[in-house]
C-alpha positions in Angstrom: 0.1 -0.1 -0.1 1.4 3.4 -0.9 0.8 6.3 1.3 0.6 9.6 -0.3 0.6 12.7 2.0 1.0 16.3 1.0 2.4 18.4 4.0 1.4 21.6 1.9 -2.4 20.8 2.6 -2.2 20.0 6.2 -1.1 23.3 7.7 -3.5 24.2 10.7 -5.2 20.8 10.2 -3.0 17.8 11.3 -0.9 17.5 14.5 2.0 15.7 13.9 5.8 16.5 14.4 6.9 17.8 11.2 4.0 20.4 10.6 4.6 21.4 14.4 8.5 21.7 13.7 7.4 24.3 10.4 4.4 25.9 12.2 6.9 26.6 15.3 9.6 28.5 12.9 6.8 30.4 10.8 5.3 31.5 14.0 8.8 33.2 14.7 9.2 34.7 11.5 8.3 38.1 10.3 8.7 36.9 6.5 8.6 33.4 4.8 9.5 32.3 1.5 8.3 29.1 0.3 9.8 27.6 -3.0 7.9 24.6 -4.8 8.2 23.2 -8.6 5.3 23.9 -11.2 5.1 21.2 -14.0 4.2 23.8 -16.7 4.7 27.9 -17.8 1.8 29.6 -16.1 2.0 32.7 -18.7 1.8 30.0 -21.7 -0.3 27.9 -20.1 -3.5 29.2 -22.0 -4.9 25.9 -23.3 -5.4 24.2 -19.9 -8.5 24.0 -17.6 -6.3 23.6 -14.9 -3.8 26.4 -15.1 0.2 24.8 -13.6 1.4 27.3 -11.1 5.1 27.1 -12.9 6.8 30.5 -12.9 4.7 32.2 -10.7 5.0 34.1 -7.3 2.4 34.8 -5.3 2.1 36.2 -1.8 0.1 37.3 1.1 -2.2 39.8 0.2 -0.5 43.0 1.5 1.5 45.5 0.3 4.6 44.4 2.1 4.9 40.5 0.4 2.8 41.8 -2.9 5.8 44.7 -3.2 8.5 42.3 -2.7 6.6 39.8 -5.4 6.7 42.1 -8.2 10.4 43.0 -7.4 11.3 39.5 -7.9 9.6 38.6 -10.6 10.8 42.0 -12.5 14.3 41.3 -11.2 14.2 37.0 -12.5 12.8 38.1 -15.8 15.8 40.3 -16.9 17.4 36.9 -17.1 14.6 35.1 -19.2 14.9 35.8 -22.7 11.7 33.7 -24.0 8.3 35.6 -23.2 6.5 32.2 -22.8 8.7 31.3 -19.7 8.6 34.7 -17.8 7.5 34.8 -14.1 4.3 36.1 -13.4 2.7 37.6 -10.4 -0.1 34.9 -9.3 -3.3 36.2 -7.6 -5.8 33.8 -9.0 -8.3 32.8 -6.5 -8.4 29.4 -7.7 -5.1 29.0 -6.1 -6.3 29.8 -2.5 -5.9 26.3 -1.2 -7.1 25.7 2.0 -4.5 24.4 4.7 -1.5 25.2 2.6 1.6 27.2 4.1 0.3 30.5 2.2 -3.2 30.0 4.1 -1.2 29.6 7.3 0.6 32.1 6.7 -2.6 34.3 6.1 -4.4 33.4 8.8 -1.5 34.1 11.2 -0.8 37.3 9.1 2.6 36.7 8.6 4.4 37.8 5.1 4.7 35.6 2.9 5.8 34.8 -0.7 5.4 31.4 -2.5 8.2 31.0 -5.8 7.1 28.6 -8.1 10.1 27.2 -10.3 8.8 25.3 -13.4 10.6 21.8 -13.2 8.6 19.0 -12.6 9.4 16.4 -14.9 12.1 18.2 -15.9 10.3 21.0 -18.0 13.8 23.0 -17.2 17.2 21.2 -16.8 18.0 21.3 -12.7 21.0 23.5 -13.3 18.7 26.5 -14.3 16.0 25.8 -11.7 18.9 26.0 -9.2 19.9 29.2 -10.7 16.8 30.8 -11.0 16.4 29.8 -6.8 19.6 31.4 -6.0 18.9 34.4 -8.2 15.8 35.3 -6.4 17.1 34.5 -3.0 20.0 36.7 -3.6 17.7 39.5 -5.2 15.2 39.3 -2.0 18.5 39.5 0.4 19.8 42.5 -1.6 16.0 43.9 -1.5 15.7 43.6 2.1 19.8 45.0 2.5 20.6 41.6 4.0 23.6 41.1 1.3 
C-alpha cells in the first residue's frame, strides 16, 4: 500500500512533529519564502483547464509581500529571454487552497511569498532551476538589505 501525504495541504489541520516544527519556525518569523516546482509555465499555459503555477510568485495579500513579489518577478525576468517562460504574479483565487503554508500565513498575518519554479518532469534543466532559485534569493536578500 502506497501512502501519499501532501504536507502542503495540512498546515493548521494536522498535528504531527514535522508540521509542528515548521509552524513553530513560521510563527516566530517576520517573512516566509516558500519554494515549490510547477509542471508547466503559467504564462503560456492558456489551453489547459487547470493552469500550472509554474514560473509564478504569489504572496499574502498585503502591500509588503506583494511589493516583494513584484520586485522579484521584475528581477528574475531580466534573466529570461523567452516570453513564454517569464514569471508572473499569481493572484488567481483558484489557487487559494486551504491548509497550505500560504493559507496558514494568511491566517496568522505573516508576510509570505510562494515561488513556483517550473521543473516537474524536468520541464527545465535542474541547473537552470537551481540558478533561478539562487537568483531570486540573492535578489530578495539584497532588497531586504541583508546582503
